[in-house]
N, C-alpha and C positions, 0 to 999 in steps of 0.2 A: 222740673215740669210739669207740677202738681195740677190738676185739673185738664190737661192735656187728653185726649184721646185718639184712638186710632179708629181712621174710616177707609171704607172702600172708595171710597170718591174724594178727589184731590179738594182740601178745603180751600173754599173762593176768597181771595183777598180783593178788599174793596178798593175802589178807586180812590184817590183823595180830592178832598174839596179844592178850590181855588185859594189861594193868601188872599186874604182882607187886604182889601187897599187901604184900609184905615190906618194902617200899622203903620212904624216909625221905617223909615228908606233900611235901615239896618237890619231891623227884625223882619222884614220883609224879604230883603236881599236870603237872608238866614234860611227860610221858609222854603222857597224857591229854589236853591242849591239842594236843602235837602229834600223836598219833593224829588228832583230829578234826579239825587243819588235813589234813591227808593226805586223811581219807576223804570233807572234801568239797571238793579240788580232784579226787579220782577219781567224784564222782558219787554215792556212796554214803551221803552224808549231807546235808540240808541241801533250799535250793532248787537244783536240776537248774541254773541261769542260771547257777551259781557254779561248774560243774564246768570243769576246764581242758580247751583245746580243742588235740590234738594236729594234728600235721603229715598223719597219717592221716586225721583229720576231714575235714582240708581239702580234701586230696585226693578222698576219696570223696565229699564233696559238689560237688565239681567247682569249685571254689571256687581250686583253685593244682594245677599239673602239679610232676611229679616229675622231677627231673635226679638227677645226685650229689648226696648229701646232704655237703656241704662246710661245715663253720663257719668261720666269718669272726671276726677278731677282737673285733668289735662284737657276736656273739652270732648275729648273722643267717644266714642258709643261703641256697641257689641255689633252693630252693623259691620260684618265682614266681610272682606272682597269675596269674588269667587273666583 
């Protein structure tokens, strides 16, 4: 996560542009499906229960505490449950 920094305000994730209409049907469909998957995980589309949960969400909800954000080889971190 080099280049990452902690902030007091949540990172703003930009919206995705419309898929260009001049693509092949296969490429257009692929990008439309990718856009849908990202928007679902961001909570911008579909059932809100399917949105991804961030470390910030867990910390803000009091479900975890924050320490140095260090990722191990198994994809885990040292953010620990409360």
